[in-house]
C-alpha positions in Angstrom: -5.3 -90.9 29.6 -4.1 -90.5 26.0 -1.4 -92.4 24.3 -0.6 -93.0 20.6 -4.2 -92.2 19.5 -5.7 -94.2 22.3 -8.0 -92.7 24.9 -9.3 -93.9 28.3 -11.2 -92.0 31.0 -11.6 -93.4 34.5 -13.6 -92.1 37.5 -11.6 -92.4 40.6 -14.3 -92.7 43.3 -15.1 -95.6 42.8 -12.4 -96.5 40.2 -14.3 -97.3 37.1 -13.8 -97.0 33.3 -16.0 -94.4 31.8 -14.9 -94.6 28.1 -12.1 -96.2 26.2 -11.0 -96.0 22.5 -8.4 -98.4 21.1 -6.9 -99.6 24.4 -6.9 -103.4 24.7 -8.5 -105.1 27.7 -5.0 -105.9 29.1 -3.9 -102.3 28.8 -7.1 -101.1 30.6 -6.4 -103.6 33.4 -2.9 -102.3 33.7 -4.1 -98.7 33.8 -6.7 -99.6 36.5 -4.0 -101.3 38.6 -1.7 -98.2 38.3 -4.6 -96.0 39.4 -5.2 -98.3 42.4 -1.6 -98.3 43.4 -1.2 -94.6 43.1 -4.6 -93.3 44.2 -3.3 -91.5 47.3 -0.7 -89.7 45.3 -3.3 -88.8 42.6 -5.7 -87.4 45.2 -3.0 -85.5 47.0 -1.7 -84.0 43.8 -5.3 -83.0 42.8 -5.9 -81.4 46.1 -2.6 -79.5 46.1 -3.2 -78.2 42.6 -6.9 -77.2 43.0 -7.0 -76.1 46.7 
């Protein structure tokens, strides 16, 4: 994820932060929650695009 010069990379299985630059702890927590809430959609979109 990139936003306003901030960068974060998460693995999805399991959901874990790989690297982050300039995101606050609260922002990273919000991103993690969004990933958890949308994981099925993320996986389905990935599979549709790459398969």
